[in-house]
MOPAC internal coordinates of N, CA, C and O (Angstrom, degrees):
PM7 1SCF
backbone

  N    0.0000 0     0.00 0     0.00 0    0    0    0
  C    1.4478 1     0.00 0     0.00 0    1    0    0
  C    1.5333 1   111.18 1     0.00 0    2    1    0
  O    1.2310 1   120.54 1   144.24 1    3    2    1
  N    1.3313 1   116.57 1   -35.76 1    3    2    1
  C    1.4597 1   118.89 1  -178.91 1    5    3    2
  C    1.5320 1   111.44 1   -69.28 1    6    5    3
  O    1.2310 1   120.39 1   153.70 1    7    6    5
  N    1.3402 1   116.85 1   -26.30 1    7    6    5
  C    1.4608 1   119.55 1   177.60 1    9    7    6
  C    1.5275 1   109.97 1   -66.25 1   10    9    7
  O    1.2310 1   120.60 1   141.48 1   11   10    9
  N    1.3168 1   116.47 1   -38.52 1   11   10    9
  C    1.4642 1   120.61 1   178.31 1   13   11   10
  C    1.5250 1   110.33 1   -63.50 1   14   13   11
  O    1.2310 1   120.47 1   136.26 1   15   14   13
  N    1.3364 1   116.70 1   -43.74 1   15   14   13
  C    1.4638 1   120.12 1   178.18 1   17   15   14
  C    1.5280 1   111.10 1   -63.07 1   18   17   15
  O    1.2310 1   120.17 1   140.98 1   19   18   17
  N    1.3295 1   117.27 1   -39.02 1   19   18   17
  C    1.4619 1   120.26 1   178.92 1   21   19   18
  C    1.5209 1   111.71 1   -64.79 1   22   21   19
  O    1.2310 1   120.22 1   137.78 1   23   22   21
  N    1.3167 1   117.19 1   -42.22 1   23   22   21
  C    1.4630 1   120.74 1   178.70 1   25   23   22
  C    1.5251 1   110.50 1   -65.14 1   26   25   23
  O    1.2310 1   120.44 1   137.65 1   27   26   25
  N    1.3279 1   116.76 1   -42.35 1   27   26   25
  C    1.4717 1   120.64 1   178.27 1   29   27   26
  C    1.5181 1   110.32 1   -62.69 1   30   29   27
  O    1.2310 1   119.91 1   138.68 1   31   30   29
  N    1.3267 1   117.78 1   -41.32 1   31   30   29
  C    1.4626 1   120.91 1   178.17 1   33   31   30
  C    1.5208 1   111.68 1   -62.79 1   34   33   31
  O    1.2310 1   120.16 1   139.31 1   35   34   33
  N    1.3166 1   117.31 1   -40.69 1   35   34   33
  C    1.4620 1   120.67 1   179.04 1   37   35   34
  C    1.5274 1   110.76 1   -64.18 1   38   37   35
  O    1.2310 1   120.57 1   136.02 1   39   38   37
  N    1.3309 1   116.52 1   -43.98 1   39   38   37
  C    1.4680 1   119.79 1   179.95 1   41   39   38
  C    1.5225 1   111.84 1   -65.11 1   42   41   39
  O    1.2310 1   120.41 1   136.93 1   43   42   41
  N    1.3303 1   116.83 1   -43.07 1   43   42   41
  C    1.4631 1   120.24 1   179.79 1   45   43   42
  C    1.5236 1   110.65 1   -66.46 1   46   45   43
  O    1.2310 1   120.39 1   139.72 1   47   46   45
  N    1.3294 1   116.86 1   -40.28 1   47   46   45
  C    1.4656 1   118.72 1  -179.94 1   49   47   46
  C    1.5232 1   111.40 1   -65.46 1   50   49   47
  O    1.2310 1   119.76 1   142.06 1   51   50   49
  N    1.3268 1   118.06 1   -37.94 1   51   50   49
  C    1.4643 1   120.70 1   176.78 1   53   51   50
  C    1.5291 1   110.70 1   -63.73 1   54   53   51
  O    1.2310 1   120.67 1   138.87 1   55   54   53
  N    1.3324 1   116.32 1   -41.13 1   55   54   53
  C    1.4665 1   119.83 1   178.04 1   57   55   54
  C    1.5262 1   110.92 1   -65.95 1   58   57   55
  O    1.2310 1   120.19 1   140.06 1   59   58   57
  N    1.3345 1   117.23 1   -39.94 1   59   58   57
  C    1.4652 1   120.77 1   178.53 1   61   59   58
  C    1.5267 1   110.94 1   -63.60 1   62   61   59
  O    1.2310 1   120.26 1   138.51 1   63   62   61
  N    1.3164 1   117.11 1   -41.49 1   63   62   61
  C    1.4635 1   120.30 1   178.74 1   65   63   62
  C    1.5256 1   109.96 1   -62.78 1   66   65   63
  O    1.2310 1   120.40 1   134.94 1   67   66   65
  N    1.3169 1   116.83 1   -45.06 1   67   66   65
  C    1.4636 1   120.40 1  -179.30 1   69   67   66
  C    1.5252 1   111.38 1   -63.06 1   70   69   67
  O    1.2310 1   120.25 1   135.50 1   71   70   69
  N    1.3183 1   117.12 1   -44.50 1   71   70   69
  C    1.4636 1   120.00 1  -179.86 1   73   71   70
  C    1.5164 1   111.73 1   -66.71 1   74   73   71
  O    1.2310 1   120.11 1   143.86 1   75   74   73
  N    1.3204 1   117.40 1   -36.14 1   75   74   73
  C    1.4612 1   120.31 1   178.76 1   77   75   74
  C    1.5203 1   111.26 1   -67.55 1   78   77   75
  O    1.2310 1   120.18 1   140.63 1   79   78   77
  N    1.3200 1   117.26 1   -39.37 1   79   78   77
  C    1.4685 1   120.68 1   178.03 1   81   79   78
  C    1.5224 1   110.30 1   -66.10 1   82   81   79
  O    1.2310 1   120.15 1   140.59 1   83   82   81
  N    1.3198 1   117.31 1   -39.41 1   83   82   81
  C    1.4664 1   120.83 1   178.63 1   85   83   82
  C    1.5263 1   110.69 1   -62.75 1   86   85   83
  O    1.2310 1   119.95 1   142.43 1   87   86   85
  N    1.3277 1   117.70 1   -37.57 1   87   86   85
  C    1.4606 1   121.18 1  -177.60 1   89   87   86
  C    1.5194 1   113.06 1   -75.10 1   90   89   87
  O    1.2310 1   119.06 1   158.47 1   91   90   89
  N    1.3090 1   119.40 1   -21.53 1   91   90   89
  C    1.4515 1   121.56 1  -173.56 1   93   91   90
  C    1.5059 1   114.94 1   -79.71 1   94   93   91
  O    1.2310 1   119.59 1  -148.46 1   95   94   93
  N    1.2981 1   118.39 1    31.54 1   95   94   93
  C    1.4527 1   120.55 1  -171.65 1   97   95   94
  C    1.5235 1   113.75 1   -73.97 1   98   97   95
  O    1.2310 1   118.03 1   148.00 1   99   98   97
  N    1.3129 1   121.36 1   -32.00 1   99   98   97
  C    1.4598 1   121.04 1  -174.49 1  101   99   98
  C    1.5110 1   115.02 1  -106.82 1  102  101   99
  O    1.2310 1   119.23 1  -169.64 1  103  102  101
  N    1.3092 1   119.07 1    10.36 1  103  102  101
  C    1.4596 1   119.43 1  -173.05 1  105  103  102
  C    1.5186 1   111.83 1  -119.75 1  106  105  103
  O    1.2310 1   120.57 1  -111.90 1  107  106  105
  N    1.3090 1   116.52 1    68.10 1  107  106  105
  C    1.4560 1   120.29 1   178.96 1  109  107  106
  C    1.5120 1   111.29 1  -103.07 1  110  109  107
  O    1.2310 1   120.94 1    24.81 1  111  110  109
  N    1.3305 1   115.80 1  -155.19 1  111  110  109
  C    1.4611 1   120.84 1   179.11 1  113  111  110
  C    1.5162 1   112.70 1   -74.10 1  114  113  111
  O    1.2310 1   119.83 1   167.08 1  115  114  113
  N    1.3134 1   117.93 1   -12.92 1  115  114  113
  C    1.4641 1   119.59 1  -178.03 1  117  115  114
  C    1.5232 1   111.37 1   -63.48 1  118  117  115
  O    1.2310 1   120.12 1   148.00 1  119  118  117
  N    1.3263 1   117.37 1   -32.00 1  119  118  117
  C    1.4645 1   119.14 1   179.15 1  121  119  118
  C    1.5224 1   111.09 1   -71.62 1  122  121  119
  O    1.2310 1   120.03 1   155.52 1  123  122  121
  N    1.3164 1   117.55 1   -24.48 1  123  122  121
  C    1.4603 1   121.22 1   177.96 1  125  123  122
  C    1.5203 1   110.90 1   -69.12 1  126  125  123
  O    1.2310 1   120.07 1   142.54 1  127  126  125
  N    1.3178 1   117.47 1   -37.46 1  127  126  125
  C    1.4547 1   122.12 1  -176.48 1  129  127  126
  C    1.5272 1   112.69 1   -97.91 1  130  129  127
  O    1.2310 1   119.61 1  -162.75 1  131  130  129
  N    1.3050 1   118.35 1    17.25 1  131  130  129
  C    1.4526 1   121.06 1   173.51 1  133  131  130
  C    1.5104 1   115.03 1    92.16 1  134  133  131
  O    1.2310 1   118.98 1  -176.79 1  135  134  133
  N    1.3094 1   119.55 1     3.21 1  135  134  133
  C    1.4506 1   120.70 1  -177.51 1  137  135  134
  C    1.5170 1   113.76 1   -88.70 1  138  137  135
  O    1.2310 1   120.19 1   172.54 1  139  138  137
  N    1.3257 1   117.24 1    -7.46 1  139  138  137
  C    1.4534 1   120.20 1  -174.71 1  141  139  138
  C    1.5105 1   114.15 1   -79.65 1  142  141  139
  O    1.2310 1   120.21 1   144.24 1  143  142  141
  N    1.3050 1   117.21 1   -35.76 1  143  142  141
  C    1.4507 1   119.85 1  -176.07 1  145  143  142
  C    1.5141 1   110.64 1    77.08 1  146  145  143
  O    1.2310 1   120.75 1   -12.86 1  147  146  145
  N    1.3070 1   116.17 1   167.14 1  147  146  145
  C    1.4652 1   119.33 1  -178.30 1  149  147  146
  C    1.5163 1   110.95 1  -122.01 1  150  149  147
  O    1.2310 1   120.75 1  -128.51 1  151  150  149
  N    1.3008 1   116.18 1    51.49 1  151  150  149
  C    1.4604 1   121.83 1  -179.75 1  153  151  150
  C    1.5229 1   108.61 1   -89.18 1  154  153  151
  O    1.2310 1   120.71 1   -52.69 1  155  154  153
  N    1.3087 1   116.24 1   127.31 1  155  154  153
  C    1.4618 1   120.86 1   177.59 1  157  155  154
  C    1.5198 1   108.77 1   -83.82 1  158  157  155
  O    1.2310 1   120.87 1   -57.43 1  159  158  157
  N    1.3292 1   115.94 1   122.57 1  159  158  157
  C    1.4571 1   120.03 1  -179.99 1  161  159  158
  C    1.5182 1   109.92 1  -115.10 1  162  161  159
  O    1.2310 1   120.92 1   -27.72 1  163  162  161
  N    1.3076 1   115.85 1   152.28 1  163  162  161
  C    1.4560 1   120.43 1   173.03 1  165  163  162
  C    1.5177 1   108.22 1  -105.36 1  166  165  163
  O    1.2310 1   121.33 1   -31.14 1  167  166  165
  N    1.3196 1   115.06 1   148.86 1  167  166  165
  C    1.4623 1   119.80 1   178.84 1  169  167  166
  C    1.5260 1   109.08 1   -80.70 1  170  169  167
  O    1.2310 1   121.31 1   -45.39 1  171  170  169
  N    1.3222 1   115.11 1   134.61 1  171  170  169
  C    1.4594 1   120.17 1   179.19 1  173  171  170
  C    1.5124 1   109.47 1  -138.24 1  174  173  171
  O    1.2310 1   121.14 1   -27.76 1  175  174  173
  N    1.3039 1   115.42 1   152.24 1  175  174  173
  C    1.4534 1   121.49 1   172.38 1  177  175  174
  C    1.5121 1   114.11 1    63.40 1  178  177  175
  O    1.2310 1   121.42 1    51.56 1  179  178  177
  N    1.3290 1   114.89 1  -128.44 1  179  178  177
  C    1.4611 1   121.82 1  -175.91 1  181  179  178
  C    1.5239 1   110.56 1   -65.09 1  182  181  179
  O    1.2310 1   120.06 1   142.58 1  183  182  181
  N    1.3241 1   117.50 1   -37.42 1  183  182  181
  C    1.4586 1   121.08 1  -179.75 1  185  183  182
  C    1.5292 1   111.19 1   -61.02 1  186  185  183
  O    1.2310 1   120.52 1   138.96 1  187  186  185
  N    1.3175 1   116.61 1   -41.04 1  187  186  185
  C    1.4667 1   120.89 1   177.85 1  189  187  186
  C    1.5307 1   110.77 1   -67.54 1  190  189  187
  O    1.2310 1   120.39 1   140.07 1  191  190  189
  N    1.3182 1   116.87 1   -39.93 1  191  190  189
  C    1.4624 1   121.08 1   178.83 1  193  191  190
  C    1.5252 1   111.17 1   -63.88 1  194  193  191
  O    1.2310 1   120.49 1   135.98 1  195  194  193
  N    1.3294 1   116.66 1   -44.02 1  195  194  193
  C    1.4657 1   120.46 1   178.45 1  197  195  194
  C    1.5211 1   110.33 1   -62.99 1  198  197  195
  O    1.2310 1   120.09 1   138.89 1  199  198  197
  N    1.3207 1   117.43 1   -41.11 1  199  198  197
  C    1.4611 1   121.41 1   178.14 1  201  199  198
  C    1.5265 1   110.93 1   -61.90 1  202  201  199
  O    1.2310 1   120.33 1   133.57 1  203  202  201
  N    1.3206 1   116.97 1   -46.43 1  203  202  201
  C    1.4676 1   120.53 1  -179.57 1  205  203  202
  C    1.5291 1   111.85 1   -64.42 1  206  205  203
  O    1.2310 1   120.18 1   139.51 1  207  206  205
  N    1.3230 1   117.26 1   -40.49 1  207  206  205
  C    1.4656 1   120.70 1   177.89 1  209  207  206
  C    1.5258 1   110.28 1   -64.17 1  210  209  207
  O    1.2310 1   120.21 1   142.27 1  211  210  209
  N    1.3273 1   117.20 1   -37.73 1  211  210  209
  C    1.4580 1   121.06 1   177.89 1  213  211  210
  C    1.5237 1   111.13 1   -62.49 1  214  213  211
  O    1.2310 1   120.43 1   135.76 1  215  214  213
  N    1.3174 1   116.78 1   -44.24 1  215  214  213
  C    1.4647 1   120.86 1   179.06 1  217  215  214
  C    1.5303 1   110.79 1   -64.17 1  218  217  215
  O    1.2310 1   120.51 1   136.04 1  219  218  217
  N    1.3127 1   116.64 1   -43.96 1  219  218  217
  C    1.4721 1   120.61 1   179.93 1  221  219  218
  C    1.5242 1   110.67 1   -63.35 1  222  221  219
  O    1.2310 1   120.24 1   136.24 1  223  222  221
  N    1.3368 1   117.14 1   -43.76 1  223  222  221
  C    1.4617 1   119.92 1   179.08 1  225  223  222
  C    1.5264 1   111.91 1   -64.99 1  226  225  223
  O    1.2310 1   120.06 1   145.66 1  227  226  225
  N    1.3271 1   117.50 1   -34.34 1  227  226  225
  C    1.4652 1   120.19 1   177.54 1  229  227  226
  C    1.5239 1   110.68 1   -65.25 1  230  229  227
  O    1.2310 1   120.25 1   139.15 1  231  230  229
  N    1.3231 1   117.12 1   -40.85 1  231  230  229
  C    1.4624 1   121.17 1   178.13 1  233  231  230
  C    1.5277 1   110.24 1   -66.37 1  234  233  231
  O    1.2310 1   120.46 1   136.42 1  235  234  233
  N    1.3221 1   116.73 1   -43.58 1  235  234  233
  C    1.4661 1   120.74 1   178.80 1  237  235  234
  C    1.5292 1   110.31 1   -63.00 1  238  237  235
  O    1.2310 1   120.22 1   139.55 1  239  238  237
  N    1.3312 1   117.19 1   -40.45 1  239  238  237
  C    1.4619 1   120.96 1   178.11 1  241  239  238
  C    1.5243 1   110.81 1   -61.45 1  242  241  239
  O    1.2310 1   120.50 1   137.79 1  243  242  241
  N    1.3238 1   116.65 1   -42.21 1  243  242  241
  C    1.4638 1   121.37 1   178.53 1  245  243  242
  C    1.5289 1   110.75 1   -62.83 1  246  245  243
  O    1.2310 1   120.09 1   135.95 1  247  246  245
  N    1.3146 1   117.42 1   -44.05 1  247  246  245
  C    1.4661 1   121.24 1  -179.77 1  249  247  246
  C    1.5313 1   110.85 1   -65.65 1  250  249  247
  O    1.2310 1   120.25 1   136.22 1  251  250  249
  N    1.3298 1   117.13 1   -43.78 1  251  250  249
  C    1.4665 1   120.27 1   178.39 1  253  251  250
  C    1.5261 1   110.44 1   -63.42 1  254  253  251
  O    1.2310 1   120.03 1   142.78 1  255  254  253
  N    1.3229 1   117.55 1   -37.22 1  255  254  253
  C    1.4624 1   120.56 1   177.95 1  257  255  254
  C    1.5225 1   111.04 1   -63.68 1  258  257  255
  O    1.2310 1   120.25 1   136.21 1  259  258  257
  N    1.3253 1   117.12 1   -43.79 1  259  258  257
  C    1.4585 1   120.62 1   177.71 1  261  259  258
  C    1.5295 1   111.64 1   -63.14 1  262  261  259
  O    1.2310 1   120.61 1   136.30 1  263  262  261
  N    1.3231 1   116.44 1   -43.70 1  263  262  261
  C    1.4547 1   119.79 1   178.67 1  265  263  262
  C    1.5243 1   111.72 1   -64.26 1  266  265  263
  O    1.2310 1   120.54 1   143.74 1  267  266  265
  N    1.3171 1   116.58 1   -36.26 1  267  266  265
  C    1.4509 1   120.66 1   178.27 1  269  267  266
  C    1.5264 1   111.59 1   -63.90 1  270  269  267
  O    1.2310 1   120.66 1   141.11 1  271  270  269
  N    1.3140 1   116.35 1   -38.89 1  271  270  269
  C    1.4647 1   120.41 1   178.67 1  273  271  270
  C    1.5309 1   110.67 1   -70.85 1  274  273  271
  O    1.2310 1   120.84 1   139.79 1  275  274  273
  N    1.3203 1   116.00 1   -40.21 1  275  274  273
  C    1.4687 1   119.51 1  -178.41 1  277  275  274
  C    1.5212 1   112.10 1   -68.75 1  278  277  275
  O    1.2310 1   119.97 1   145.42 1  279  278  277
  N    1.3269 1   117.67 1   -34.58 1  279  278  277
  C    1.4668 1   121.08 1  -179.82 1  281  279  278
  C    1.5324 1   111.12 1   -73.73 1  282  281  279
  O    1.2310 1   120.82 1   144.73 1  283  282  281
  N    1.3191 1   116.04 1   -35.27 1  283  282  281
  C    1.4724 1   120.80 1  -175.97 1  285  283  282
  C    1.5082 1   113.51 1   -69.43 1  286  285  283
  O    1.2310 1   120.10 1   180.00 1  287  286  285

């Protein structure tokens, strides 16, 4: 049973890494040197969906991690 939890954790972590890299499009070094600006934006469309999926996967990863510890 713990092998299944480990495989699920690996898959979720890979998805979380991919989604986090996709979201990091506007936050580079340009904001450090004044090129970023301070415009407040709202998430819309695909960006909002990716953000919500990232949050859900993080919660699922946390729950699977707890279950993995409790089963072991």
